[in-house]
C-alpha positions in Angstrom: 0.0 0.1 -0.1 1.3 3.5 -0.8 0.7 5.6 2.3 0.8 9.4 2.7 1.8 10.4 6.2 1.5 13.9 7.6 3.7 14.7 10.7 6.1 11.9 9.4 9.2 13.2 10.9 7.6 14.1 14.4 7.7 11.9 17.5 5.1 9.4 16.7 5.6 9.7 12.9 9.3 8.6 13.3 8.2 5.3 14.5 5.1 5.0 12.3 7.3 5.3 9.2 9.6 2.3 10.0 6.6 0.2 11.2 4.9 0.8 7.8 8.1 0.1 5.8 8.9 -3.1 7.7 5.4 -4.3 7.0 6.0 -3.7 3.2 4.1 -0.5 2.6 5.6 2.4 0.6 5.7 5.6 2.5 5.4 9.3 1.5 6.0 11.7 4.2 5.0 15.4 4.4 8.0 17.5 5.1 8.0 21.3 5.6 11.8 21.7 6.1 15.0 20.4 4.7 15.8 18.7 8.1 12.4 16.8 8.0 13.1 15.8 4.4 16.5 14.5 5.0 15.2 12.5 8.1 12.4 10.9 5.9 15.0 10.0 3.1 17.3 8.5 5.6 14.4 6.4 7.1 13.7 5.0 3.5 10.5 7.1 2.9 9.7 9.3 -0.1 9.3 13.0 0.5 6.4 15.3 -0.3 7.4 18.9 0.5 4.6 21.1 2.0 2.6 21.8 5.2 -0.8 21.9 6.5 -1.6 25.1 4.9 -0.8 23.8 1.4 -4.2 22.3 0.9 -3.7 21.6 -2.9 -0.4 19.8 -2.1 -2.3 17.7 0.6 -5.1 16.8 -2.0 -2.5 15.8 -4.5 -0.5 13.6 -2.2 -3.6 11.9 -0.8 -5.1 11.3 -4.3 -1.9 9.5 -5.3 -1.8 7.3 -2.1 -3.8 4.1 -1.3 -4.4 5.3 2.2 -3.4 8.3 4.5 -2.3 8.6 8.2 -2.6 12.2 9.4 -0.4 12.9 12.4 0.5 16.5 11.9 -0.8 19.3 14.2 0.5 22.8 14.6 1.9 22.3 18.2 4.1 25.2 17.7 1.2 27.6 17.3 -0.6 25.9 20.1 2.3 26.4 22.5 2.6 30.0 21.3 -0.9 30.6 22.7 -2.7 30.4 19.2 -4.6 27.1 20.0 -7.7 28.3 17.9 -5.5 28.7 14.5 -4.0 25.3 15.1 -7.4 23.7 15.5 -8.7 25.6 12.4 -5.8 24.3 10.4 -6.3 20.7 11.5 -10.0 21.0 10.4 -9.2 22.4 7.0 -6.6 19.6 6.5 -8.9 16.8 7.5 -11.7 18.4 5.2 -9.3 18.5 2.2 -8.3 14.8 2.8 -11.8 13.8 3.2 -13.0 15.5 0.0 -10.1 13.8 -1.8 -10.8 10.4 -0.6 -14.5 10.5 -0.7 -16.1 7.5 -2.5 -12.8 5.6 -2.8 -13.1 3.1 0.2 -9.4 4.0 1.1 -8.3 4.4 4.7 -7.9 7.6 6.5 -6.4 7.5 10.0 -6.1 10.6 12.2 -5.2 11.4 15.6 -6.9 12.7 18.7 -6.3 12.3 22.4 -8.0 10.5 25.5 -7.3 13.6 27.7 -10.1 15.2 25.8 -12.5 12.8 27.5 -10.9 13.7 31.0 -12.5 17.1 30.6 -16.0 15.9 29.8 -16.5 14.6 33.5 -16.9 10.9 32.8 -17.3 9.0 36.1 -15.8 5.6 34.8 -12.7 4.8 32.7 -13.0 6.4 29.2 -13.7 3.8 26.4 -13.7 4.0 22.7 -17.5 4.2 22.8 -17.5 7.6 24.7 -18.2 10.5 22.3 -18.4 14.2 23.0 -20.7 16.3 20.8 -18.4 19.2 20.0 -15.3 21.1 21.1 -11.8 22.0 20.0 -10.1 18.9 18.5 -13.2 17.0 19.2 -14.9 18.5 16.2 -12.0 17.2 13.9 -12.5 13.6 15.6 -16.3 13.6 14.9 -15.7 14.9 11.3 -13.4 11.9 10.7 -15.8 9.3 11.9 -18.6 10.9 9.9 -16.4 10.4 6.8 -17.3 6.7 6.9 -20.6 7.9 5.5 -18.7 9.3 2.3 -17.1 6.1 1.4 -13.8 6.4 3.3 -12.5 3.7 5.8 -12.0 6.4 8.5 -10.6 5.9 12.0 -9.3 8.0 14.8 -6.5 7.0 17.2 -7.0 8.6 20.6 -3.4 8.8 22.1 -2.7 8.6 25.6 -1.3 11.9 27.1 2.0 10.2 27.7 3.3 8.7 24.7 6.9 7.7 26.0 10.1 6.3 24.6 13.6 7.4 23.6 11.9 9.1 20.7 9.9 11.6 23.1 11.7 15.0 23.4 8.9 17.5 23.7 5.8 15.7 25.1 4.3 16.0 28.5 6.9 13.8 30.3 9.9 15.9 29.1 8.0 19.1 29.9 7.3 17.9 33.5 11.0 16.9 33.8 12.1 20.4 32.6 9.7 22.0 35.1 11.2 19.9 37.9 14.7 20.9 36.7 13.9 24.5 36.7 12.2 24.7 39.8 14.2 22.2 41.8 11.2 20.2 42.9 9.0 17.6 41.3 5.4 18.6 42.2 2.0 17.1 42.1 -1.3 18.8 43.2 -3.1 17.9 46.4 -3.0 14.1 47.0 -1.8 13.4 43.3 -4.4 10.6 42.9 -5.5 11.8 39.6 -4.6 9.4 36.8 -2.9 9.5 33.5 -2.9 6.7 30.9 0.3 6.0 28.8 1.5 4.0 25.9 5.0 3.4 24.5 5.7 5.1 21.1 6.4 1.8 19.3 3.1 0.3 20.5 1.3 3.4 19.4 2.9 3.0 16.0 1.8 -0.6 15.6 -1.7 0.6 16.2 -1.6 3.1 13.7 -0.4 0.4 11.2 -3.3 -1.9 12.2 -5.8 0.9 11.9 -4.6 1.7 8.4 -4.8 -2.1 7.5 -8.0 -3.1 8.9 -10.0 -0.8 11.1 -13.7 -0.7 10.2 -15.0 2.7 8.9 -15.9 5.1 11.6 -13.8 3.5 14.3 -12.5 5.3 17.5 -9.4 3.5 18.8 -7.4 4.0 22.2 -3.7 3.9 22.1 -3.5 3.2 25.8 -1.3 0.6 27.6 -1.2 1.9 31.4 -4.9 2.6 31.9 -4.1 5.1 34.7 -0.9 6.0 36.6 -1.5 8.3 39.5 0.2 11.6 38.8 1.9 11.4 42.2 3.6 8.2 41.0 4.8 9.8 37.9 6.1 12.8 39.9 7.9 10.5 42.2 9.7 8.7 39.3 10.7 12.1 38.0 12.1 13.1 41.4 14.2 9.9 41.7 15.5 10.3 38.0 16.5 13.9 38.9 17.3 13.4 42.5 15.0 16.4 43.6 12.5 16.5 46.2 8.9 15.5 45.4 6.3 17.9 46.9 2.6 18.4 46.9 1.3 21.8 46.2 -2.1 23.2 46.7 -4.5 23.5 43.7 -4.3 27.4 44.1 -0.6 27.1 43.1 -1.1 24.9 40.1 -1.2 27.6 37.6 1.9 29.3 38.8 3.8 26.1 38.9 2.6 24.2 35.9 1.8 27.0 33.6 -0.1 25.9 30.4 0.0 22.3 31.7 -1.9 23.1 35.0 -5.3 21.7 33.8 -3.8 18.5 32.6 -1.7 18.2 35.9 -4.9 17.9 37.7 -6.9 15.9 35.2 -8.2 12.3 35.9 -8.1 10.4 32.7 -8.5 6.8 33.4 -8.8 5.2 30.0 -9.3 1.6 28.7 -8.2 0.1 25.4 -10.1 -3.1 25.7 -12.4 -2.6 22.7 -9.5 -1.5 20.5 -7.4 -4.7 21.5 -10.4 -6.9 20.8 -11.1 -5.2 17.4 -7.6 -5.2 15.9 -5.8 -7.9 18.0 -3.5 -5.0 19.2 -1.7 -5.9 22.4 1.0 -3.5 23.9 4.3 -5.3 24.4 6.8 -2.4 25.2 7.7 -1.3 28.7 5.1 0.7 30.6 5.8 4.4 31.7 7.2 4.0 35.1 9.6 1.2 33.9 10.6 3.5 30.9 11.3 6.3 33.3 13.5 3.9 35.5 15.6 3.3 32.3 17.1 6.9 32.8 17.1 8.0 29.1 14.7 10.8 29.8 17.2 12.2 32.4 20.5 11.8 30.3 19.9 14.9 28.2 18.0 18.1 29.6 14.7 18.3 27.9 13.6 21.5 26.3 10.9 23.2 28.4 8.2 24.1 26.0 6.9 27.8 26.5 
């Protein structure tokens, strides 16, 4: 299968590319810079130069492919405080890909997150069957599922907030480590019993491949291994890795300590992937988050604190 991948040189994309190639697929990756293009070429993929704003380029690359995996998102704009424009660009890209693939029966796999469900006030573990009517990024997820009605084998992979591995340099875990380094303490809020799910990057990459190959149209999938690790336990692992004190802070200080991450640091996001595992035969086999943190690679090189 000839597969067009956006976000191909990013964290998850850098694992999806070899996963696809090893399975015998031909890969064309979207690259907006020479650095990204060189990385894709070195990995054995073909290069399509462009970005999410080049809608004609997205359409032509999708039309020439047998399937599409959409991983790209304007994280730089989001972290700069322009979340709305990042969300709008994502919706435009999905609309373009959908219009191009309509009526072909080809697969389109896109990306969402389980953390979106944490802010919906669910009482039990979030499952693939949980749906929110509307909201930032949720609108994109719902639009992709609805593309099944237009003759596209569409599916959405909801990533756990902590996608961890040696490939993770700018995600939530490196950001928490950078905060702990900068402040001299690793902190959690209150009792720290709120839970985050996690998945290893390589396990997530395999799920994207399986979704491309066989997910039924309109599927919501959960890339989740650890269903819910307490934020306190994650903080304690970071404290051990950095050899800094682990402290509890009151909720009133969360914004000052965590900045843009404060809402996530207090979110309870217990999530299940049972339905995904049953549907696609996907089973995580890589180390869990705490074991991965014990390996030390997150602490070998100072992570870059995202503004």
